N, C-alpha and C positions, 0 to 999 in steps of 0.2 A: 676169483680175481676179476673176471669179466663183469660181474655185478658191481664190484667196487669201482672199477674204471667208469662204468656207465653212471654211477652215482656221482662221482667226481665231476664228470662232464656236465651233468644236469645242475649241480651246485654252482659250477662256474657260470652257466647260462643265467642263473638267477642272482649272481653276486653274493652267494652264501658261502664262499670259500676263500680263505686267505691264502697267500702264497706259502706261508709257513705250514699251514695245515695240509695243503696240497702236497708239498714236498715230503712231509711226514707220512702221509697216508699212501702215497704212490708205491705200489709193490715193485721192488727191484727186479723181480723175475719178468715183469712185463717188458723190460728193456730188451729182451731177446726177440720180441715180436715186432716186425716192421710197422704194422698197423698201429699197435699200441704206442710206439715211439712217435708216430705222427700225431696221435691223439694227445700225448704228453705235451707236445709243443703247442697244440691248439688250446688246451686247457690253461697252460701257463700264460699264453697271450691273453686269453679271456679274463683270467684273474687279474692280470696287470692292467688291462684296459677297461674293465667294467666301470661304468659311470656312477656307481652306487654312492659315492661320497657326496655327491651334489644334490641328490634327491629332488631333481626337477623333472616334471612330467615330460618336457620336450626331450630331455636327454635320454630318458627311458624309451620313448618312442623311437628315437634315433638308434639306440642300442639294439632294439628288437628288429630293426630293419638292416642292421649292419652286416657286412660279410662275415665278420668274426662270430657274431651270434648265430647266423645261419650255418656257419661251418660247424660250430659246436652242436647245434640242433641236428644237423646231418650226421655227425659223428655218433651222437647218442642213439639215433634211430638205426643206424647201420650196426652198431654194437648189439642191438637186440635181434638182428636178422639171422644169426647163425650161419653166415657165409664163411667161406674159406678166407684166409688172410689175403690171398691174391685177389679174390673177387671183391673183398671189402675195399681194397686200395683202388682197384679198377673202377668200381662204381662211384666211389668218392671223388676220384679225379675227374671222371666224366661229368658228374653233376656240378662240381665247382667251376668247370669251364663255361657253364651256361651263363648267358647274360640274363639279368633281371631275375635271378633266383629268389624265390619266395618260400616261406614256410609251407604253404599249401602245395607248391610244386614238389618240394622235398618229400612231403608225406605221400603224395600220389606216386612218385617214382619209387620210393622204398616199398610201398605196398605192392607195386607191380613186380619188383624184384623178388619179394617174398613169395608171390604167387607162382613165379617161374621156377622156384626151387623144386 
């Protein structure tokens, strides 16, 4: 289940997931986990707001810098970190509160978290 959710998150980041496919593939048992429910909402937002229909470079640049993309990116990296549900939520919330969050910052922070385990 964990791998499937990570895959759905990454597909949403790249605009390779339709809302219908997402809803079909989402495992119902994941709804029992608080972190997965948060991820569900992030993926759903990402699928609904991905600028893929317009295929203009400027829109893609904007997407990759958007808070929504960065949130999905953070989610996917945290999913791979094997932290407890409580720690996943705590670290996610702390990072999303940061101003000027960037992909590189997310990568560095998640790497630090993994080393602390």
